[in-house]
KEMITI-513646 format. One line per 5 residues: their letters; for each residue y, z, x of C-alpha. Coordinates in nm, 3 decimals. Layout:
<nodes>
A = Y,Z,X | ...
</nodes>
This chain:
<nodes>
TNDPI = -33.561,9.213,10.842 | -33.889,9.029,10.907 | -33.725,8.762,11.117 | -33.861,8.790,11.477 | -33.530,8.658,11.620
SNIGL = -33.217,8.873,11.663 | -32.861,8.763,11.747 | -32.651,9.014,11.934 | -32.280,8.942,11.995 | -31.976,9.102,12.140
FVNAG = -31.625,9.009,12.026 | -31.328,9.090,12.250 | -30.978,9.058,12.126 | -30.857,8.866,12.430 | -30.762,8.503,12.486
SRYCT = -30.508,8.255,12.613 | -30.244,8.361,12.352 | -30.204,8.700,12.525 | -30.156,8.550,12.878 | -29.874,8.375,13.055
PETSG = -29.859,7.990,13.087 | -29.962,8.026,13.452 | -30.286,8.224,13.378 | -30.372,8.132,13.019 | -30.682,7.939,13.131
VGHFM = -30.846,8.250,13.293 | -31.070,8.313,12.980 | -31.211,7.960,12.991 | -31.267,7.989,13.361 | -31.464,8.315,13.301
EACAV = -31.672,8.124,13.048 | -31.762,7.875,13.315 | -31.851,8.152,13.556 | -32.108,8.310,13.329 | -32.382,8.101,13.494
EGTMN = -32.313,8.263,13.829 | -32.510,8.578,13.756 | -32.381,8.920,13.860 | -32.342,9.133,14.173 | -32.673,9.294,14.093
INPNR = -32.865,8.982,13.984 | -32.835,8.644,14.154 | -32.793,8.328,13.942 | -33.151,8.216,13.969 | -33.289,8.558,13.873
FQENL = -33.041,8.592,13.591 | -33.145,8.258,13.436 | -33.513,8.347,13.500 | -33.472,8.672,13.314 | -33.325,8.494,13.014
ARTGS = -33.605,8.239,13.011 | -33.871,8.500,13.057 | -33.754,8.691,12.754 | -33.701,8.379,12.544 | -33.322,8.450,12.533
GLMVQ = -33.029,8.212,12.510 | -32.686,8.321,12.632 | -32.359,8.175,12.509 | -32.010,8.264,12.627 | -31.710,8.115,12.452
SFRDA = -31.339,8.158,12.502 | -31.079,8.099,12.232 | -30.707,8.139,12.198 | -30.752,8.486,12.043 | -31.103,8.593,12.141
MLYQV = -31.377,8.606,12.400 | -31.728,8.585,12.248 | -32.055,8.674,12.407 | -32.375,8.602,12.223 | -32.749,8.623,12.301
ETFNR = -33.025,8.502,12.077 | -33.361,8.664,12.156 | -33.671,8.833,12.014 | -33.622,9.161,11.836 | -33.804,9.351,12.112
NADFA = -33.555,9.225,12.374 | -33.237,9.328,12.190 | -33.158,9.595,12.442 | -33.194,9.348,12.728 | -32.951,9.113,12.551
LESIA = -32.668,9.364,12.529 | -32.738,9.491,12.881 | -32.700,9.136,13.010 | -32.369,9.099,12.836 | -32.244,9.427,12.980
ELIWN = -32.364,9.322,13.324 | -32.174,8.996,13.303 | -31.853,9.177,13.206 | -31.850,9.465,13.444 | -32.029,9.320,13.750
PRLED = -31.947,8.953,13.768 | -32.057,8.762,14.081 | -31.708,8.649,14.180 | -31.662,8.670,14.554 | -31.373,8.465,14.695
YRISK = -31.594,8.187,14.829 | -31.783,8.167,14.495 | -31.452,8.151,14.294 | -31.346,7.871,14.525 | -31.672,7.680,14.453
MKKEY = -31.640,7.738,14.085 | -31.286,7.601,14.076 | -31.420,7.272,14.210 | -31.700,7.263,13.955 | -31.463,7.370,13.677
LWRRG = -31.217,7.083,13.748 | -31.506,6.835,13.773 | -31.638,6.943,13.428 | -31.288,6.940,13.281 | -31.249,6.586,13.404
DCMKE = -31.546,6.478,13.191 | -31.418,6.672,12.887 | -31.071,6.519,12.911 | -31.223,6.181,12.832 | -31.333,6.313,12.487
AESEI = -31.066,6.283,12.228 | -31.242,6.517,11.985 | -31.223,6.807,12.222 | -30.876,6.733,12.373 | -30.671,6.633,12.072
PEYMH = -30.693,6.985,11.910 | -30.565,7.130,12.235 | -30.259,6.904,12.230 | -30.210,6.978,11.864 | -30.174,7.350,11.930
QAAYQ = -29.941,7.292,12.222 | -29.710,7.083,12.006 | -29.717,7.326,11.710 | -29.652,7.642,11.905 | -29.458,7.510,12.204
GNTLG = -29.429,7.757,12.489 | -29.567,8.062,12.309 | -29.888,8.235,12.209 | -30.119,7.986,12.034 | -29.951,7.703,12.212
LPLFA = -30.035,7.824,12.562 | -30.303,7.607,12.733 | -30.660,7.718,12.661 | -30.783,7.540,12.969 | -30.691,7.561,13.334
DHYTI = -30.573,7.238,13.506 | -30.530,7.122,13.865 | -30.211,7.332,13.895 | -30.287,7.655,13.706 | -30.639,7.679,13.849
NNISR = -30.468,7.787,14.176 | -30.326,8.094,13.998 | -30.676,8.224,13.906 | -30.823,8.476,14.156 | -31.055,8.776,14.146
SVIDE = -30.753,9.007,14.097 | -30.633,8.799,13.800 | -30.978,8.812,13.639 | -31.004,9.189,13.700 | -30.667,9.248,13.550
FVNVF = -30.765,9.037,13.242 | -31.073,9.248,13.193 | -30.910,9.582,13.260 | -30.626,9.517,13.018 | -30.804,9.359,12.728
YQPSR = -31.169,9.487,12.745 | -31.094,9.814,12.571 | -31.311,9.980,12.305 | -31.036,9.940,12.051 | -31.042,9.561,12.112
MICVG = -31.420,9.515,12.113 | -31.669,9.474,11.829 | -32.046,9.459,11.870 | -32.243,9.266,11.611 | -32.619,9.225,11.547
VGMEH = -32.804,9.003,11.306 | -33.176,9.032,11.239 | -33.210,9.388,11.347 | -33.168,9.743,11.215 | -32.824,9.894,11.225
SALER = -32.954,10.206,11.390 | -33.115,10.003,11.666 | -32.790,9.813,11.724 | -32.594,10.139,11.735 | -32.837,10.281,11.993
IANEA = -32.825,9.990,12.232 | -32.449,9.957,12.193 | -32.405,10.318,12.296 | -32.636,10.262,12.592 | -32.441,9.956,12.707
FGDLR = -32.081,10.062,12.625 | -32.099,10.427,12.522 | -31.920,10.549,12.833 | -31.629,10.309,12.794 | -31.292,10.471,12.713
NNEQY = -30.955,10.327,12.622 | -30.715,10.306,12.915 | -30.394,10.471,12.797 | -30.197,10.250,13.032 | -30.287,9.945,12.819
SNIPI = -30.322,10.109,12.477 | -29.989,9.989,12.345 | -29.966,9.637,12.470 | -29.685,9.454,12.278 | -29.831,9.168,12.080
EEARY = -29.605,8.867,12.043 | -29.617,8.704,11.704 | -29.710,8.342,11.700 | -29.397,8.130,11.636 | -29.453,7.790,11.485
TGGQL = -29.201,7.559,11.648 | -29.316,7.211,11.551 | -29.190,6.921,11.750 | -29.340,6.622,11.918 | -29.586,6.573,12.205
KFKYQ = -29.617,6.219,12.334 | -29.790,6.084,12.637 | -30.005,5.788,12.748 | -30.365,5.868,12.808 | -30.684,5.671,12.777
FDNTD = -30.996,5.822,12.621 | -31.340,5.681,12.682 | -31.210,5.346,12.816 | -31.077,5.245,12.477 | -30.729,5.124,12.371
DTHIS = -30.727,5.338,12.050 | -30.413,5.523,11.947 | -30.458,5.880,11.841 | -30.207,6.035,11.592 | -30.221,6.394,11.469
LIFET = -30.004,6.579,11.215 | -29.993,6.957,11.228 | -29.866,7.195,10.963 | -29.839,7.574,10.966 | -30.075,7.706,10.694
ENWKS = -30.251,8.032,10.607 | -30.377,8.303,10.835 | -30.669,8.548,10.801 | -30.462,8.789,10.596 | -30.331,8.533,10.345
NDLMA = -30.432,8.547,9.977 | -30.454,8.170,9.975 | -30.691,8.136,10.266 | -30.991,8.045,10.044 | -30.783,7.780,9.866
LCVLN = -30.696,7.629,10.199 | -31.063,7.621,10.299 | -31.152,7.441,9.979 | -30.868,7.192,10.029 | -30.992,7.128,10.382
MIMGG = -31.334,7.039,10.246 | -31.195,6.818,9.967 | -30.988,6.617,10.222 | -31.279,6.589,10.459 | -31.297,6.256,10.634
GGSFS = -31.512,6.115,10.914 | -31.567,5.814,11.130 | -31.622,5.452,11.041 | -31.979,5.474,11.164 | -32.070,5.760,10.928
AGGPG = -32.279,5.565,10.684 | -32.590,5.690,10.506 | -32.495,5.841,10.178 | -32.394,6.187,10.046 | -32.368,6.467,10.293
KGMYT = -32.165,6.273,10.555 | -31.825,6.309,10.399 | -31.830,5.970,10.222 | -31.703,6.113,9.893 | -31.410,6.308,10.040
RLYRE = -31.051,6.193,9.976 | -30.976,6.076,10.330 | -31.293,5.874,10.348 | -31.253,5.703,10.015 | -30.882,5.655,10.007
VLGTY = -30.803,5.590,10.373 | -31.108,5.501,10.587 | -31.269,5.299,10.313 | -30.939,5.112,10.243 | -30.788,5.035,10.585
HWINH = -31.038,4.866,10.819 | -30.823,4.920,11.123 | -30.869,5.298,11.109 | -31.174,5.409,11.296 | -31.162,5.779,11.228
ISCSH = -30.964,6.022,11.009 | -31.035,6.385,10.937 | -30.883,6.715,10.820 | -30.944,7.044,10.991 | -30.779,7.383,11.020
SIF = -30.760,7.664,11.272 | -30.734,8.018,11.135 | -30.576,8.297,11.337
</nodes>
């Protein structure tokens, strides 16, 4: 490729669905701790190295995955994967630093909890898969944050960060170059037989209701969500579901401006454009 920018990512088959209700927020807490640098590189130097190489780091936790991604110049691809490996194997998580990060984490979560667009999907999963797998909380709260410690984080990494559960991906670079730097960063990693046959609990759609009184963004709006069990990654009808999702579409009452903003989708024309008392309606899907 002639593109001067490369994207290097690491997928780890680990997430809240594999944890217990008491520790399911550990992945999201690890995401927040990525800014703390490593035992070999302090936070300021870690951020300086990223800036000096023109790199951008992103760590994301999901219900069924942990994603690490670095966007950088081609010539710095090896640095990108080395940085990801350093974050995983040598996190800067002394007890006092974990205590500090817990306070910052709860402070940030307090802001996020005011945003309906980020919180409603969380409640939707909890209602659809009550008490199991995909319904376990993605985020830690004031109670479960106390269950997160260095030993819990180490156990999470030791159990799930196995070669058989990891995929390294590169875009904008030669495959041979990606293979070389991946071997340099993770080539000595071996599966731990102790955790090679972890029983995987199948997601059980339970349905049900989840009701509570909560105010988002100082408004008196009522938020209603309907959740249905649909197709998974292995379904033959997955593409049909994706097309249906786009046809349904939707948006907010402020989304004016013409084509490209969902104004010709079914939900926009037949619901939002008909009932003035509806401020927002949309259709989305989560694929597992």
